[in-house]
C-alpha positions in Angstrom: 175.7 275.9 133.3 176.8 273.6 136.3 174.7 270.7 137.2 172.6 271.2 140.6 174.0 268.6 142.5 177.6 268.9 141.2 178.6 269.3 144.9 177.3 268.6 148.2 176.7 271.6 150.5 178.6 271.4 153.8 180.4 268.2 153.4 182.8 268.8 156.5 180.2 270.0 159.0 177.1 268.2 160.4 173.8 270.0 159.8 171.3 270.8 162.6 167.6 271.7 162.0 165.7 274.2 163.9 162.4 274.0 164.2 161.1 276.9 166.3 159.8 280.6 166.6 161.1 284.0 165.3 162.1 286.3 168.2 163.3 289.8 166.6 165.5 290.7 169.7 167.8 287.5 168.3 168.1 286.5 172.1 165.5 283.2 171.7 164.0 281.3 168.9 165.9 280.5 165.8 168.0 283.3 165.7 169.6 281.9 169.0 169.7 278.6 167.9 171.6 279.6 164.4 174.2 281.6 166.6 174.8 278.4 168.9 175.0 276.1 166.1 177.9 278.2 164.5 179.7 278.5 167.7 179.6 275.0 168.3 180.7 274.1 164.8 177.7 272.7 162.9 175.8 274.3 159.9 172.3 275.3 161.1 168.9 275.6 158.9 165.7 276.6 160.3 162.2 276.6 159.9 160.1 278.9 161.7 156.7 277.9 163.2 155.7 281.7 164.3 156.5 285.3 164.5 156.9 286.7 167.6 156.4 290.3 168.5 158.6 291.0 171.4 161.8 292.0 172.5 163.9 290.8 175.5 161.4 291.9 178.0 158.2 292.1 176.7 156.2 289.9 174.7 152.9 291.5 173.0 151.6 288.9 170.7 152.3 285.9 168.2 151.3 284.9 164.8 151.4 281.2 164.0 152.5 279.7 160.4 150.2 277.2 158.7 151.5 273.5 159.0 151.9 273.5 155.4 154.8 276.1 155.6 156.6 273.8 157.5 156.2 271.0 154.9 157.5 273.2 152.0 160.5 274.1 153.8 161.8 270.8 154.9 161.1 269.0 151.6 163.4 271.3 150.1 166.0 271.5 152.6 166.1 267.5 152.6 166.9 267.6 149.0 170.2 269.3 150.1 171.1 269.2 153.7 171.8 265.9 155.6 170.3 266.7 158.8 171.9 264.9 161.9 169.7 266.5 164.7 166.9 268.6 165.0 165.9 271.1 167.8 162.1 271.8 168.5 161.4 274.9 170.2 158.0 277.3 170.1 155.2 275.3 168.9 151.1 276.3 169.0 150.2 272.8 170.7 151.0 269.3 171.1 149.6 268.5 167.6 151.9 271.1 165.8 155.1 269.5 167.8 154.0 265.9 167.0 153.6 267.3 163.0 157.1 268.7 163.3 158.5 265.2 165.2 156.7 263.5 161.9 158.4 265.6 159.5 161.9 265.2 161.0 160.9 261.4 161.2 159.8 260.9 157.5 162.7 263.1 156.0 165.6 262.8 158.5 165.0 259.1 160.1 168.2 258.9 161.9 168.4 262.3 163.2 168.4 263.0 166.8 165.4 265.3 167.9 165.8 267.6 171.0 162.4 269.2 172.1 162.7 272.5 174.5 158.9 272.2 175.8 158.3 276.2 175.7 154.9 276.7 177.6 155.5 280.4 178.4 157.9 282.6 177.2 160.7 284.2 179.5 159.3 287.8 178.7 155.9 286.8 180.1 153.7 285.0 177.5 151.7 282.1 178.7 150.8 279.7 175.7 148.3 277.7 177.4 149.1 274.7 175.9 146.7 271.8 176.6 148.4 268.8 177.9 146.9 265.4 175.9 148.4 262.5 177.1 148.0 260.4 173.9 149.3 263.0 172.0 152.3 263.7 174.3 153.1 260.2 174.8 153.6 259.7 170.9 156.3 262.7 171.0 157.8 261.6 173.7 158.6 258.2 172.2 160.1 259.8 169.4 162.6 262.1 170.7 166.5 261.9 172.0 165.5 264.2 174.7 163.1 266.7 176.1 164.6 269.8 177.9 162.0 271.0 180.6 162.3 273.7 183.6 160.7 272.5 186.6 157.4 273.9 186.0 157.4 272.4 182.8 158.2 269.4 183.9 155.3 269.3 186.3 152.9 270.7 183.4 154.0 267.5 181.1 153.4 264.6 183.6 150.5 266.3 185.7 152.5 265.8 188.9 153.4 268.7 191.4 156.8 267.5 192.4 159.2 268.3 189.2 161.7 265.5 190.1 158.6 262.9 190.2 157.3 264.4 186.9 160.9 264.2 185.2 161.2 260.4 186.3 157.9 259.7 184.8 158.5 261.5 181.5 161.6 259.7 181.1 159.8 256.2 180.8 159.5 257.4 177.1 162.5 259.4 176.4 165.7 261.1 178.2 164.5 264.1 180.3 166.8 266.8 181.3 165.2 268.6 184.2 166.8 272.4 184.3 167.4 273.7 187.6 167.9 277.3 186.5 164.9 278.4 188.2 165.6 277.6 191.8 166.9 281.2 192.5 167.9 280.3 196.3 170.4 277.7 195.4 174.2 278.5 195.1 174.6 276.1 192.4 172.5 275.5 189.1 172.1 271.9 188.8 170.3 269.7 186.0 169.3 266.4 186.2 169.2 263.7 183.3 166.7 261.2 183.8 166.7 258.0 181.7 164.4 254.9 182.0 162.7 256.2 185.3 165.8 256.8 187.0 168.1 259.5 187.7 171.4 258.8 185.8 173.5 261.9 186.2 173.6 265.4 187.7 175.4 268.5 185.7 176.2 271.4 188.2 177.6 274.8 188.1 177.9 277.8 189.8 174.9 280.2 190.0 176.2 283.5 188.6 174.5 286.4 190.1 172.5 288.5 187.6 173.3 286.4 185.1 169.6 285.9 183.5 169.5 285.5 179.8 166.3 285.7 177.7 166.6 282.7 175.6 169.1 280.3 177.7 166.7 277.6 177.6 166.7 277.7 173.7 170.5 278.3 173.7 171.1 274.9 175.7 169.1 272.5 173.8 170.5 274.1 170.7 174.2 273.4 172.0 173.1 269.9 173.0 171.4 269.3 169.6 174.7 270.4 167.9 176.9 268.5 170.0 174.7 265.3 169.3 174.6 265.9 165.7 178.9 265.7 165.7 178.4 262.4 167.5 178.5 262.7 171.1 176.6 260.4 173.5 174.0 261.6 175.2 175.7 262.5 178.7 178.5 264.2 176.9 176.3 266.3 174.8 174.5 267.5 178.1 178.0 268.3 179.7 178.9 270.2 176.5 175.4 272.1 176.2 175.5 272.9 180.3 179.4 274.4 179.4 178.3 276.5 176.7 175.0 277.7 178.4 177.0 278.6 181.5 179.7 280.6 179.2 176.6 282.3 177.3 175.2 283.4 180.9 178.7 285.0 181.9 179.2 286.6 178.7 177.5 290.1 179.6 175.3 291.8 182.5 172.5 292.4 179.8 169.3 290.0 179.0 170.5 289.1 175.8 173.7 287.3 175.8 176.9 287.0 173.6 177.8 283.7 171.8 181.4 282.7 172.4 183.5 280.3 170.2 
């Protein structure tokens, strides 16, 4: 009978962990993350925070998993998988996000952590997450990047202007302010803020009719994959932007294809 540690699993590919919700349509959540990881040349593992009852256009309800379920899974994963980056998606509240951050820090202290702060689902569900400043600050201070859209940035920072909000949040960690929701613009421009300053813009032509369920999940997952492979932050964001642009162009439905 072979020894349990006879060989190292996935010794040739960086490992990325997704901690997010399960979307049965496959467009968002951990299923979208795993597809993105695979096509980005990393090995993906995942822990679910909830089961959502939805398809690509309708969100009916959500069943949240107990925190202890995350702990059981991450302790076993850590015994076999040297996680280089973690991507956090849909969580019940800030306390739950902070719990995931602490677990990542405990088991994978050197891993990059990217948080996609989902405050509402693209299929129409509002999570109504209460923004508690002390918890938010603790979360942000432990991250490599947070990727809010304009509404999410304003809600997180408590400021009406999204750019001011992102600038404020970037005192604690880099912020990628996504611009895909500005439908009246010819280009989709994402802004990277670091240490209270705008450091770079990432622009792509807006693709008419290319809206996709889960595009935010895909972007943050692609960035996480690039960070796991050793890319610097700006390069990782640029790589993620290209990946999600190809994803948006992949077909004319709400569920995009992942292309190598």
